[in-house]
C-alpha positions in Angstrom: -23.5 -22.3 -15.1 -25.3 -21.2 -11.9 -28.6 -19.4 -12.3 -31.0 -17.3 -10.1 -32.7 -19.3 -7.2 -35.3 -17.5 -5.2 -34.7 -19.3 -2.1 -30.9 -18.8 -2.2 -31.7 -15.1 -3.0 -33.3 -14.6 0.4 -30.9 -16.8 2.2 -27.6 -15.3 0.7 -28.6 -11.7 0.0 -31.2 -11.4 2.6 -31.9 -12.1 6.3 -33.2 -15.6 5.8 -36.4 -17.5 5.0 -39.5 -17.5 7.1 -43.0 -19.1 6.9 -44.5 -16.1 5.3 -41.7 -15.3 3.0 -42.7 -14.2 -0.5 -39.7 -15.2 -2.4 -38.5 -12.8 -5.3 -39.1 -13.7 -8.7 -36.0 -12.5 -10.1 -32.7 -10.7 -9.0 -34.2 -7.4 -9.9 -36.8 -7.7 -7.1 -34.1 -7.4 -4.4 -33.0 -4.0 -6.1 -36.7 -2.9 -6.2 -37.1 -3.7 -2.5 -34.2 -1.2 -2.0 -35.9 1.6 -3.9 -39.0 1.4 -1.5 -39.4 3.6 1.4 -37.7 2.3 4.5 -40.7 1.4 6.4 -39.1 -0.8 9.0 -36.7 1.8 10.0 -39.6 4.2 10.6 -41.5 1.6 12.3 -38.6 0.5 14.6 -36.7 3.7 15.1 -33.4 3.8 16.7 -31.8 6.5 19.2 -29.8 9.2 17.4 -26.2 10.0 18.2 -27.3 13.2 19.6 -29.4 11.2 22.4 -26.2 9.8 23.6 -24.5 13.3 23.4 -27.4 14.7 25.6 -27.1 12.2 28.4 -23.2 12.5 28.2 -23.5 16.3 28.7 -25.9 15.7 31.7 -23.4 13.2 33.2 -20.7 15.7 32.6 -22.6 18.5 34.4 -23.4 16.2 37.4 -19.7 15.4 37.9 -18.9 19.1 37.9 -21.5 19.6 40.4 -20.2 16.9 42.7 -16.6 18.3 42.4 -18.0 21.7 43.7 -19.8 20.4 46.7 -19.0 18.7 50.0 -22.6 18.3 51.3 -23.3 14.6 51.9 -27.1 14.9 50.9 -26.2 16.7 47.7 -23.5 14.0 46.8 -26.0 11.4 47.3 -28.5 13.2 45.2 -26.0 13.7 42.4 -24.7 10.0 42.5 -28.4 8.8 42.3 -29.1 11.1 39.3 -25.8 9.9 37.7 -26.8 6.3 38.0 -30.2 7.3 36.5 -28.5 8.9 33.4 -26.3 5.9 33.0 -29.3 3.5 33.1 -30.9 5.6 30.4 -27.7 5.3 28.3 -27.9 1.5 28.7 -31.6 1.7 27.6 -30.6 3.3 24.6 -28.2 0.5 23.9 -30.9 -1.9 24.3 -33.3 -0.2 22.1 -30.8 0.1 19.4 -30.1 -3.6 19.5 -33.8 -4.5 19.5 -34.5 -2.2 16.6 -31.7 -3.7 14.6 -32.8 -7.2 15.1 -36.7 -6.3 14.6 -35.9 -4.7 11.3 -34.0 -7.7 10.1 -36.4 -10.2 11.3 -39.5 -8.2 9.8 -37.9 -7.8 6.4 -39.5 -10.0 3.7 -36.1 -10.2 2.0 -33.6 -8.3 4.2 -31.3 -7.2 1.4 -31.3 -3.5 2.9 -30.2 -4.9 6.3 -27.5 -7.1 4.8 -26.2 -4.2 2.8 -26.1 -2.0 6.0 -24.3 -4.7 7.9 -21.7 -5.0 5.2 -21.1 -1.3 4.7 -21.0 -0.8 8.6 -18.4 -3.6 8.9 -16.4 -1.9 5.8 -16.4 1.5 7.7 -15.9 -0.2 11.2 -16.1 2.0 14.3 -15.5 0.4 17.6 -17.0 1.4 20.9 -14.7 4.0 22.7 -14.7 5.9 25.9 -17.7 7.9 27.3 -21.6 7.4 26.7 -21.5 8.8 23.2 -18.6 6.3 22.3 -21.0 3.5 22.5 -23.4 4.8 19.9 -22.1 2.2 17.2 -25.7 1.5 15.9 -26.4 5.1 15.5 -23.4 5.5 13.4 -24.7 3.0 11.0 -28.3 4.1 11.1 -27.4 7.7 10.3 -24.3 7.6 8.0 -24.8 4.1 6.3 -28.4 3.1 6.0 -29.6 6.4 4.4 -26.8 6.1 1.8 -27.2 2.5 0.5 -28.5 3.4 -2.8 -26.5 6.6 -3.4 -23.0 7.0 -4.9 -20.1 5.5 -2.8 -18.6 9.0 -2.6 -21.9 10.3 -0.9 -21.6 7.5 1.7 -18.0 8.2 2.3 -18.7 12.0 2.6 -21.2 11.0 5.4 -18.7 8.7 7.1 -15.8 11.2 7.0 -17.4 13.7 9.3 -18.9 11.0 11.9 -17.5 11.8 15.4 -17.4 8.1 16.2 -15.3 7.4 13.1 -12.8 10.2 13.8 -12.3 9.3 17.6 -12.0 5.6 16.8 -9.2 6.1 14.4 -7.5 8.8 16.5 -8.2 11.8 14.1 -9.2 14.0 17.1 -5.5 13.6 18.2 -4.2 14.8 14.8 -3.0 18.3 14.0 -1.1 19.9 11.1 2.6 20.1 11.9 2.5 23.9 11.0 -0.9 24.5 12.4 -1.6 27.1 15.3 -2.8 24.2 17.4 0.4 22.2 17.0 2.7 25.1 17.6 0.9 25.8 20.8 0.3 22.3 22.3 3.0 20.5 20.5 0.7 18.0 18.9 1.7 16.5 15.7 0.1 14.6 12.8 -1.6 11.3 13.4 -1.8 9.0 10.4 -4.2 6.5 11.6 -7.3 7.8 9.8 -5.6 8.7 6.4 -4.0 5.2 6.2 -7.3 3.4 7.0 -9.2 5.7 4.6 -6.8 4.5 1.9 -6.0 0.9 2.9 -9.5 -0.2 4.2 -12.1 2.4 3.0 -11.2 3.1 -0.6 -8.1 1.9 -2.6 -7.3 -1.3 -0.5 -4.0 -2.5 0.9 -1.3 -2.9 -1.7 -3.0 -0.5 -4.2 -1.0 2.1 -6.1 -0.2 4.7 -3.4 2.8 5.4 -1.3 3.7 6.4 2.2 4.0 10.0 1.1 0.3 9.8 -0.1 -0.7 8.8 3.3 1.2 11.5 4.9 -0.3 14.2 2.7 -3.8 12.9 3.1 -3.2 13.1 6.9 -2.2 16.7 6.3 -5.2 17.3 4.5 -7.5 15.6 7.1 -5.9 17.6 10.0 -8.8 20.0 10.4 -11.5 17.1 10.9 -12.2 17.3 14.7 -14.6 16.6 17.5 -15.7 19.0 20.1 -18.0 18.0 22.9 -18.7 14.8 21.1 -19.8 16.6 17.7 -18.0 17.1 14.6 -16.3 20.3 14.1 -13.9 21.5 11.3 -11.2 23.0 13.2 -9.1 25.8 11.3 -6.6 25.8 14.2 -5.6 22.3 13.8 -5.8 22.4 9.8 -2.4 22.2 7.9 -1.9 25.3 5.8 -0.7 25.0 2.2 -0.9 22.6 -0.7 -1.2 18.8 -0.2 -0.4 16.3 -2.9 -2.4 13.0 -2.8 -2.0 10.5 -5.5 -0.7 13.1 -8.1 -3.4 15.7 -7.4 -3.0 19.1 -5.6 -5.5 19.9 -2.9 -5.7 22.9 -0.5 -3.9 26.1 -0.4 -7.3 27.9 -1.0 -8.5 28.1 2.5 -11.5 26.1 1.7 -11.0 23.5 4.5 -13.7 20.9 4.6 -14.4 21.2 0.9 -10.8 20.0 0.0 -11.7 16.9 2.2 -14.7 16.2 0.2 -12.7 16.8 -3.1 -10.3 14.1 -2.1 -13.1 11.8 -1.1 -14.6 12.3 -4.4 -11.4 11.3 -6.1 -10.7 8.5 -3.9 -14.3 7.1 -4.6 -13.6 7.3 -8.4 -10.1 5.6 -8.3 -9.9 2.3 -10.4 -8.3 0.6 -7.3 -11.3 1.5 -5.2 -13.6 -0.1 -7.8 -11.6 -3.4 -7.7 -11.3 -3.2 -3.8 -15.0 -2.7 -3.2 -16.1 -5.3 -5.9 -14.0 -8.2 -4.4 -14.8 -7.4 -0.9 -18.6 -7.4 -1.6 -18.2 -10.8 -3.7 -16.3 -12.3 -1.0 -18.7 -11.2 1.7 -22.0 -12.2 -0.1 -20.9 -15.2 -2.3 -17.5 -17.0 -1.5 -14.0 -16.7 0.0 -12.7 -17.3 -3.5 -15.3 -15.5 -5.7 -15.3 -16.0 -9.5 -12.9 -13.5 -10.9 -15.4 -12.6 -13.7 -17.8 -11.6 -11.1 -15.4 -9.2 -9.4 -14.3 -7.7 -12.9 -17.9 -7.4 -14.0 -18.8 -5.4 -10.6 -15.7 -3.2 -10.6 -16.6 -2.2 -14.4 -20.1 -1.5 -13.6 -19.3 0.7 -10.6 -16.7 2.7 -12.5 -19.2 3.2 -15.6 -21.9 4.4 -13.1 -19.6 6.9 -11.3 -19.6 4.7 -8.1 -23.3 4.3 -7.9 -23.9 1.6 -5.4 -27.2 0.3 -6.9 -25.2 -0.3 -10.2 -22.6 -2.3 -8.1 -25.3 -4.4 -6.4 -27.0 -5.0 -9.9 -23.7 -6.2 -11.3 -23.3 -8.6 -8.6 -26.8 -9.9 -8.7 -27.1 -10.6 -12.4 -23.9 -12.4 -12.8 -23.9 -16.2 -12.8 -21.0 -16.2 -10.3 -23.3 -15.0 -7.7 -25.4 -18.0 -7.7 -23.0 -20.9 -7.0 -24.8 -23.1 -4.5 -22.3 -23.3 -1.6 -22.0 -20.0 0.0 -19.9 -18.6 3.0 -20.5 -19.4 6.6 -22.8 -16.7 8.2 -21.5 -14.3 10.7 -22.8 -15.3 14.2 -25.3 -12.4 14.6 -26.5 -13.0 11.2 -26.9 -16.7 11.9 -28.9 -16.0 15.1 -31.1 -13.4 13.3 -31.9 -15.7 10.4 -32.8 -18.5 13.1 -35.1 -16.2 15.0 -36.7 -15.2 11.6 -37.2 -18.8 10.5 -38.8 -19.7 13.9 -41.4 -17.1 13.1 -40.6 -14.6 16.2 -42.2 -11.5 15.1 -40.4 -7.9 15.3 -43.0 -6.9 17.8 -42.1 -9.9 20.1 -38.3 -8.8 19.8 -39.3 -5.2 20.9 -41.4 -6.4 23.8 -38.4 -8.6 25.2 -36.6 -7.2 28.2 -33.1 -6.0 28.2 -32.1 -9.2 30.0 -33.7 -11.4 27.5 -32.1 -9.7 24.6 -28.7 -10.0 26.3 -29.0 -13.5 27.4 -30.8 -15.0 24.4 -29.4 -13.1 21.5 -26.2 -11.0 22.3 -24.3 -13.2 24.6 -24.5 -16.4 22.4 -22.9 -14.6 19.6 -19.8 -14.0 21.8 -19.4 -17.7 22.2 -19.7 -18.0 18.6 -16.7 -15.7 18.2 -18.4 -12.4 17.4 -18.7 -10.0 20.4 -21.5 -7.6 19.6 -20.3 -4.3 18.0 -16.7 -5.0 19.2 -14.6 -6.2 16.4 -10.9 -6.7 17.2 -9.6 -4.1 14.7 -10.6 -1.3 12.3 -10.9 -3.9 9.4 -13.9 -5.3 10.9 -15.0 -9.1 11.1 -13.2 -11.8 9.4 -14.7 -13.0 6.0 -13.0 -16.3 5.6 -14.9 -19.4 6.8 -11.9 -20.6 8.8 -12.3 -17.8 11.4 -15.9 -18.8 12.2 -15.4 -22.8 11.8 -13.6 -23.3 15.0 -14.4 -25.9 17.9 -15.6 -23.0 20.1 -17.6 -21.3 17.4 -19.2 -24.4 16.3 -20.1 -25.5 19.8 -21.6 -22.1 20.5 -23.8 -22.4 17.4 -25.0 -25.9 18.3 -25.7 -24.8 21.8 -27.7 -22.0 20.6 -29.7 -24.0 18.2 -30.6 -26.5 20.6 -31.4 -24.3 23.5 -32.8 -20.9 22.2 -35.8 -21.9 20.1 -37.9 -23.5 23.1 -37.1 -20.6 25.2 -38.4 -18.2 22.5 -41.4 -20.0 21.5 -44.4 -21.4 23.7 -44.6 -24.2 21.1 -42.1 -25.4 18.7 -42.9 -26.2 15.0 -42.9 -29.7 13.6 -39.5 -30.2 12.4 -40.7 -31.8 9.1 -42.5 -28.6 8.3 -40.0 -26.2 9.8 -37.4 -28.0 7.4 -38.8 -26.2 4.3 -39.4 -23.0 6.0 -35.8 -22.6 7.0 -34.1 -24.1 3.9 -36.6 -24.0 1.1 -38.3 -26.8 -0.8 -35.1 -28.7 -1.7 -33.2 -29.1 1.6 -30.3 -31.5 1.7 -31.2 -35.1 2.2 -29.1 -35.6 5.4 -30.8 -32.7 7.0 -34.3 -34.0 5.7 -33.5 -37.4 7.2 -32.5 -35.9 10.7 -35.6 -33.7 10.8 -37.9 -36.7 10.1 -36.3 -39.0 12.4 -35.7 -36.7 15.5 -37.1 -37.9 18.8 -38.9 -34.7 19.5 -39.5 -31.2 18.1 -36.7 -29.7 20.2 -34.2 -31.9 18.7 -35.5 -31.7 15.2 -35.6 -27.9 15.2 -32.2 -27.8 16.8 -30.7 -30.2 14.3 -32.0 -28.1 11.4 -30.7 -24.7 12.7 -27.3 -26.4 13.6 -27.0 -27.9 10.1 -24.2 -26.8 7.8 -27.0 -25.9 5.2 -28.5 -23.6 7.5 -25.2 -21.9 8.7 -24.2 -21.1 5.2 -25.4 -18.1 3.1 
């Protein structure tokens, strides 16, 4: 029966080992770390969604001014000002990427960061039109990270009013069929968000719901809207009357948003939601085919704790099924970050890098590995199964990064023999040890370690 392994704990549930890593003494240390103040978020702050909105508003005003003038000098001035604002928006994106990487690299364990990535993928939003539509990191930083140790219902409440989520799933194009807005504009109900809220975010596909539940939930959500980029409950779009979702009645009392929060609470407490979240988390952190006992244990603890997320994490970490020695293949961005951390690159060095360096050395390589930064193909996020990442192109991208990136980031590469245990712990696989000890030079040795199957797995 598998048991707790301190080095595996940091590799599987954290952001990877480093030379100064103080490995946890037990699984509870990962939870203790979560309860501490989020010092790295304070140190490496991230632009807020409203920062993007402010720039978008200024660009919108500049465009209005350009339409209203025919003077060449004024048009030139407006074009230059618009260019400046768009450059400021790109700077926000660069700052967000650097802050995200710096936090993960600087974390002694990194369980908080891994959980943020997991939940941000669970509630996938994709970059959409407009400057504010690219604020994906801000969505995660404001709705997900502060709620990592709350109840799932609390996280869901935070997500359900996020403009980027509503726009990404076309909720801003939905109106109750009997609403004032629908009657005036001819707009109808859009079921996208209601379906994803049930199938992806809570109960899971194939759970105990019907198409009628989806339609009724869409009617209940119809008042969720976005105005000038910000969330707004819109009574004019809301569908009047009662709605029947999963056997319960909501609405008909004029309370609007409170009815949405009521259905969110009930969806979060549903037994199917417990099973869906438990299995998805076990698959992500542990294995494509996790121990059924692990999933059952996690689901039961979640329900007993009224959806408390810390209880869900504790159930995972305390179960022997979480500590099987061979784990999943890391996502490309996760792989790159764990490599940077192992090499000893500091958070401050990440922040000091130019926008071009970050793009070329960290963001572009993950695209070659199959994970375009913050642009998943669909609302179900990134694939979990290993086969999605173990492809000829994906593996080639990883090997290329392992061989090329380290010497570009460091003035002097570490001795591969010492780096071996830094990256993989005190008991690395013998084939990797042999390769590291027999490499012709440091560049080859370090590259072989980072490219090894052992390092690429959680």
